[in-house]
BAFI-3210 file (N, C-alpha, C; in Angstrom, 3 decimals, decimal comma, padded with zeros to 6 digits):
// residues 156
n [1|2|3|4|5|6|7|8|9|10|11|12|13|14|15|16|17|18|19|20|21|22|23|24|25|26|27|28|29|30|31|32|33|34|35|36|37|38|39|40|41|42|43|44|45|46|47|48|49|50|51|52|53|54|55|56|57|58|59|60|61|62|63|64|65|66|67|68|69|70|71|72|73|74|75|76|77|78|79|80|81|82|83|84|85|86|87|88|89|90|91|92|93|94|95|96|97|98|99|100|101|102|103|104|105|106|107|108|109|110|111|112|113|114|115|116|117|118|119|120|121|122|123|124|125|126|127|128|129|130|131|132|133|134|135|136|137|138|139|140|141|142|143|144|145|146|147|148|149|150|151|152|153|154|155|156]
n.u [000,826|001,968|003,895|002,263|001,136|003,409|003,974|001,665|001,921|004,282|003,410|001,707|003,316|004,177|005,994|007,480|008,218|010,403|012,283|012,477|013,245|015,729|017,292|017,181|018,519|021,076|021,776|021,553|023,300|025,670|025,821|026,117|028,572|030,215|029,818|030,899|033,586|034,423|034,007|035,753|038,074|039,408|042,111|042,868|040,401|039,436|041,367|040,856|038,279|038,919|040,530|038,606|036,947|038,588|040,192|042,498|043,644|043,842|041,845|039,514|039,899|040,119|037,557|035,752|036,702|035,993|033,350|030,695|029,430|026,626|026,173|027,468|025,821|023,244|023,879|024,474|021,907|020,502|021,810|021,841|019,184|018,069|019,279|018,242|015,507|015,456|016,135|014,030|011,921|012,413|011,982|009,385|008,285|006,316|007,544|009,379|008,611|008,770|011,499|012,485|011,447|012,981|015,366|014,833|014,697|017,350|018,609|017,618|018,832|021,523|021,590|020,981|023,257|025,225|024,560|024,906|027,500|031,021|031,499|034,053|035,229|036,099|034,568|032,035|030,167|028,301|027,809|027,805|025,427|023,513|023,757|022,957|020,278|019,386|019,650|017,694|015,343|015,290|015,161|012,752|011,048|011,340|010,305|007,639|006,887|007,189|005,235|002,950|003,025|002,709|000,148|-001,309|-001,254|000,808|003,147|003,783]
n.v [-001,186|001,263|001,588|001,902|004,421|006,017|005,536|006,591|009,225|010,109|009,882|012,032|014,153|016,495|015,928|018,070|019,462|018,111|018,493|021,329|021,793|020,395|021,628|024,236|023,903|023,202|025,543|027,548|026,442|026,907|029,672|029,724|028,492|030,379|032,572|031,505|030,963|033,532|034,901|033,523|034,230|032,718|032,389|031,113|030,625|033,287|034,382|032,988|033,978|036,651|036,393|035,373|037,577|039,325|041,097|042,419|040,556|042,215|044,147|042,682|041,820|044,283|045,325|043,386|043,202|045,560|045,602|046,696|045,563|045,263|044,833|042,420|040,893|041,030|039,852|037,279|036,580|036,531|034,478|032,167|032,021|031,326|028,819|027,401|027,613|026,079|023,513|023,127|023,148|020,768|018,920|019,246|021,272|023,820|026,137|026,805|028,851|031,078|031,099|031,730|034,308|035,589|035,385|037,098|039,561|039,729|039,750|042,140|043,956|043,446|044,199|046,924|047,729|047,212|049,105|051,547|051,430|051,914|050,554|049,056|050,308|048,361|046,193|047,026|046,197|045,232|042,525|042,106|043,418|042,142|039,539|039,990|040,649|038,185|036,620|037,871|037,262|034,444|034,069|035,391|033,819|031,283|031,881|032,498|030,008|028,311|029,376|028,833|026,013|025,595|026,697|024,893|022,718|020,953|021,424|020,960]
n.w [000,000|000,780|-001,235|-003,427|-002,989|-003,356|-006,067|-007,290|-006,383|-007,648|-010,272|-010,504|-010,848|-013,205|-016,240|-017,159|-014,902|-013,875|-015,916|-016,029|-013,351|-013,118|-015,129|-014,137|-011,692|-012,593|-014,052|-012,015|-010,233|-011,556|-011,234|-008,451|-008,199|-009,484|-007,749|-005,345|-006,091|-006,686|-004,249|-002,576|-003,650|-005,667|-007,468|-009,856|-011,087|-011,255|-012,919|-015,269|-015,764|-016,194|-018,482|-020,270|-020,418|-021,576|-020,154|-017,691|-014,818|-012,644|-013,066|-012,673|-009,992|-008,637|-009,011|-007,845|-005,213|-004,127|-003,482|-001,463|001,754|001,625|-001,075|-001,549|000,081|-001,161|-003,562|-002,679|-001,736|-004,155|-005,602|-003,849|-003,147|-005,596|-006,039|-003,862|-004,520|-006,862|-005,917|-004,092|-005,880|-007,273|-005,234|-004,927|-003,277|-001,914|-001,087|-002,949|-004,654|-002,894|-002,347|-004,884|-005,076|-003,124|-004,485|-006,637|-005,300|-004,440|-006,965|-007,976|-006,197|-006,819|-009,498|-009,272|-007,831|-009,761|-011,672|-010,280|-009,357|-009,848|-012,423|-014,137|-017,246|-019,019|-018,300|-018,669|-020,862|-023,817|-023,603|-020,796|-020,034|-021,600|-020,629|-018,009|-018,501|-019,479|-017,179|-015,604|-017,100|-016,931|-014,131|-013,458|-014,995|-013,754|-011,264|-011,897|-012,977|-010,732|-009,070|-010,575|-010,532|-007,792|-007,390|-008,886|-007,312|-007,471|-006,122|-002,725]
ca.u [000,000|002,864|004,502|001,224|001,062|004,581|003,810|000,639|002,463|005,214|002,655|001,069|004,324|004,323|007,346|008,206|008,793|011,742|013,162|012,701|013,990|017,117|017,969|017,301|019,574|022,361|021,994|021,790|024,533|026,756|025,882|026,642|029,999|030,831|029,787|031,842|034,958|034,723|034,085|036,941|039,206|040,113|042,871|042,816|039,071|039,348|042,225|040,101|037,205|039,568|040,907|037,376|036,408|039,587|040,697|043,541|043,196|043,735|040,532|038,532|040,134|039,787|036,101|035,070|037,123|035,444|031,920|030,303|028,794|025,245|026,191|027,757|024,637|022,171|024,378|024,252|020,462|020,119|022,385|021,419|017,726|017,793|019,661|017,222|014,279|015,609|016,058|012,660|011,080|012,631|011,370|007,970|007,946|005,685|008,416|010,212|008,190|009,319|012,949|012,723|011,178|014,212|016,340|014,514|015,125|018,806|018,966|017,328|019,909|022,761|021,463|021,120|024,667|025,981|024,258|025,427|028,920|031,986|031,820|035,167|034,867|036,383|033,505|030,758|030,027|026,989|027,681|027,430|024,020|022,690|023,777|022,090|018,891|019,098|019,453|016,373|014,293|015,262|014,706|011,313|010,374|011,315|009,381|006,299|006,660|006,995|003,922|001,962|003,036|002,123|-001,302|-001,902|-001,198|001,945|004,065|003,077]
ca.v [000,000|002,421|001,721|002,393|005,868|006,612|005,478|007,578|010,541|010,434|010,009|013,349|015,166|016,657|015,669|019,322|019,901|017,521|019,158|022,699|021,737|019,982|022,702|025,363|023,601|023,307|026,965|028,271|025,885|027,660|030,953|029,472|028,226|031,681|033,335|030,906|031,162|034,958|035,268|032,903|034,780|031,638|033,117|030,395|030,904|034,708|034,608|032,483|034,950|037,828|036,028|035,280|038,936|040,115|042,135|041,919|040,045|043,365|044,786|041,819|041,872|045,626|045,505|042,508|043,425|046,847|045,470|046,915|044,380|045,101|044,295|040,989|040,254|040,847|038,869|035,976|036,320|036,177|033,181|031,057|031,920|030,587|027,419|026,830|027,487|024,949|022,275|023,017|022,780|019,347|018,100|019,611|022,037|025,093|027,252|027,122|030,194|032,065|031,153|032,486|035,718|036,051|035,521|038,323|040,693|039,771|040,165|043,573|044,661|043,294|045,028|048,321|047,962|047,254|050,379|052,707|051,275|052,319|049,386|049,395|050,425|047,083|045,243|047,647|045,803|044,720|041,177|042,228|043,812|041,071|038,427|040,412|040,508|036,744|036,184|038,374|036,489|033,096|034,147|035,690|032,634|030,247|032,337|032,295|028,562|027,738|029,834|028,047|024,651|025,638|026,927|023,675|021,666|020,060|021,667|020,836]
ca.w [000,000|000,807|-002,554|-004,331|-002,780|-003,976|-007,520|-007,646|-006,095|-008,719|-011,511|-010,530|-011,147|-014,651|-016,714|-017,347|-013,630|-013,767|-016,886|-015,561|-012,099|-013,346|-015,874|-013,209|-010,724|-013,301|-014,336|-010,769|-009,681|-012,195|-010,531|-007,112|-008,377|-009,763|-006,497|-004,400|-006,574|-006,576|-002,832|-001,979|-004,413|-006,333|-008,492|-011,139|-011,643|-011,599|-014,092|-016,419|-016,010|-016,782|-019,848|-021,072|-020,604|-022,291|-019,259|-016,794|-013,534|-011,735|-013,274|-011,998|-008,550|-008,140|-008,990|-006,901|-003,829|-003,686|-003,188|-000,067|002,359|001,171|-002,439|-001,392|000,695|-002,151|-004,523|-002,031|-001,754|-005,523|-005,976|-002,998|-003,272|-006,834|-005,826|-002,970|-005,292|-007,786|-005,130|-003,579|-007,021|-007,539|-004,187|-004,991|-002,079|-002,289|-000,748|-004,116|-005,086|-001,962|-002,558|-006,111|-004,771|-002,462|-005,552|-007,384|-004,464|-004,555|-008,324|-008,073|-005,503|-007,588|-010,703|-008,825|-007,535|-011,021|-012,328|-009,541|-009,019|-010,875|-013,231|-015,040|-018,659|-019,674|-017,958|-019,038|-022,258|-024,221|-023,051|-019,384|-019,916|-022,198|-019,679|-016,899|-018,975|-019,541|-015,783|-015,211|-017,781|-016,360|-012,739|-013,475|-015,529|-012,722|-010,223|-012,446|-013,095|-009,398|-008,598|-011,325|-010,012|-006,444|-007,553|-009,454|-006,315|-007,718|-005,016|-001,443]
c.u [000,871|003,510|003,525|001,087|002,214|004,449|002,778|001,141|003,390|004,458|001,994|002,053|004,466|005,785|008,157|008,794|010,209|012,718|013,508|013,557|015,448|017,894|018,181|018,436|020,955|022,729|022,368|023,000|025,753|026,934|026,468|028,148|030,750|030,912|030,854|033,288|035,365|034,909|035,326|038,223|040,068|040,815|042,844|041,483|038,972|040,232|041,520|038,971|037,767|039,954|039,684|036,779|037,379|040,120|041,795|042,919|043,008|042,381|039,464|038,683|039,744|038,282|035,454|035,500|036,593|033,956|031,661|029,558|027,377|025,199|026,525|026,533|023,530|022,599|024,154|022,767|020,014|020,566|021,781|019,903|017,351|018,163|018,615|015,907|014,319|015,481|014,635|011,677|011,196|012,027|009,893|007,488|007,443|006,558|009,421|009,897|008,828|010,828|013,273|012,416|012,392|015,290|016,101|014,955|016,642|019,265|018,703|018,438|021,219|022,741|021,619|022,583|025,489|025,775|024,929|026,913|029,781|032,427|032,941|034,708|035,055|035,301|032,116|030,524|028,593|026,764|027,220|025,936|023,082|022,621|022,908|020,630|018,485|018,840|018,078|015,249|014,169|014,714|013,219|010,514|010,271|010,358|007,944|005,956|006,393|005,657|002,813|001,882|002,432|000,607|-002,014|-001,863|-000,066|002,984|003,268|003,638]
c.v [001,252|002,654|002,269|003,911|006,567|006,623|006,511|008,996|010,998|010,652|011,380|014,468|015,303|016,504|016,964|019,846|019,364|018,218|020,563|022,682|021,386|021,061|023,912|025,118|023,684|024,771|027,711|027,723|026,564|029,020|030,813|029,210|029,536|032,519|032,818|031,152|032,633|035,358|034,692|033,346|033,671|032,232|032,425|030,692|032,364|035,048|034,137|033,446|036,202|037,559|035,977|036,656|039,823|041,280|041,540|041,411|041,190|044,060|043,992|041,929|043,227|045,803|044,671|042,703|044,749|046,770|045,815|045,673|044,174|044,504|042,801|040,259|040,033|039,870|037,463|035,618|035,845|034,778|032,042|030,921|031,107|029,108|026,737|026,629|026,296|023,617|022,064|022,654|021,277|018,442|018,467|020,326|023,415|026,307|027,570|028,532|031,262|032,212|031,929|033,977|036,327|036,286|036,788|039,559|040,840|040,241|041,644|044,379|044,601|044,157|046,502|048,633|048,079|048,591|051,552|052,617|051,832|051,090|049,766|049,372|049,101|046,045|045,763|047,436|045,374|043,337|041,222|042,494|042,780|039,885|038,748|040,262|039,039|036,202|036,633|037,538|035,100|033,128|034,454|034,498|031,520|030,614|032,110|030,807|027,945|028,166|029,043|026,626|024,583|025,796|025,686|022,513|020,674|020,203|021,644|021,776]
c.w [000,000|-000,546|-003,570|-004,217|-003,488|-005,498|-007,963|-007,433|-007,220|-010,032|-011,628|-010,877|-012,659|-015,073|-016,826|-016,039|-013,477|-014,714|-016,391|-014,294|-012,276|-014,089|-014,960|-012,212|-011,375|-013,558|-013,053|-010,013|-010,282|-011,545|-009,135|-007,166|-008,613|-008,487|-005,527|-004,820|-006,447|-005,114|-002,153|-002,684|-005,016|-007,560|-009,848|-011,840|-012,102|-012,809|-015,357|-016,778|-016,666|-018,228|-020,760|-021,360|-021,368|-021,474|-018,389|-015,495|-012,546|-011,861|-012,525|-010,483|-007,968|-008,019|-007,885|-005,449|-003,278|-003,333|-001,723|000,443|001,833|-000,228|-002,413|-000,851|-000,332|-003,240|-003,955|-002,035|-003,138|-005,895|-005,165|-002,952|-004,499|-006,710|-004,951|-003,716|-006,238|-007,060|-004,620|-004,689|-007,293|-006,466|-003,996|-003,730|-002,486|-001,973|-001,871|-004,599|-004,195|-002,128|-003,834|-005,927|-004,059|-003,517|-006,382|-006,601|-004,540|-005,925|-008,535|-007,410|-006,257|-008,841|-010,353|-008,538|-008,809|-011,731|-011,619|-009,209|-010,142|-011,642|-014,195|-016,499|-019,393|-019,412|-018,347|-020,536|-022,558|-023,622|-021,595|-019,249|-020,534|-021,234|-018,461|-017,290|-019,042|-018,134|-015,294|-015,823|-017,160|-014,932|-012,662|-013,986|-014,502|-011,588|-010,669|-012,505|-011,723|-008,805|-009,280|-010,809|-008,606|-006,529|-008,088|-008,456|-006,520|-006,607|-003,719|-000,418]
res [x|x|x|x|x|x|x|x|x|x|x|x|x|x|x|x|x|x|x|x|x|x|x|x|x|x|x|x|x|x|x|x|x|x|x|x|x|x|x|x|x|x|x|x|x|x|x|x|x|x|x|x|x|x|x|x|x|x|x|x|x|x|x|x|x|x|x|x|x|x|x|x|x|x|x|x|x|x|x|x|x|x|x|x|x|x|x|x|x|x|x|x|x|x|x|x|x|x|x|x|x|x|x|x|x|x|x|x|x|x|x|x|x|x|x|x|x|x|x|x|x|x|x|x|x|x|x|x|x|x|x|x|x|x|x|x|x|x|x|x|x|x|x|x|x|x|x|x|x|x|x|x|x|x|x|x]
***
């Protein structure tokens, strides 16, 4: 009887939840990796980021070491809220929506900081702003999706 409940429970989960949840976790896991490598000042990672951006390591270090505490805090909210939301989505927990809302608040703060900070000219590129827009679209989409799944009773 217990196994029957589990089979019926899994059958109620739409296939797209697994796809969205796994892709979201991979995407947001990448953001968490970037955050962790940047916060721990992993020089190999930061050098690779500098090389990919076509700037010197000093430009990257100067920018990221100047973040005020509030900017680091909202960045953490954005990243870890999204990771938590992805995991909660996969375990079908209704708090996935709330975690994604925390992520939006963090993303808003991070975006504001990027706009008002002295973003080095070398980093103030079309790519930076397009990538920021992509992050916004994905985060808003995941928030909407998690709300829809919660409203449909898929998330408990």
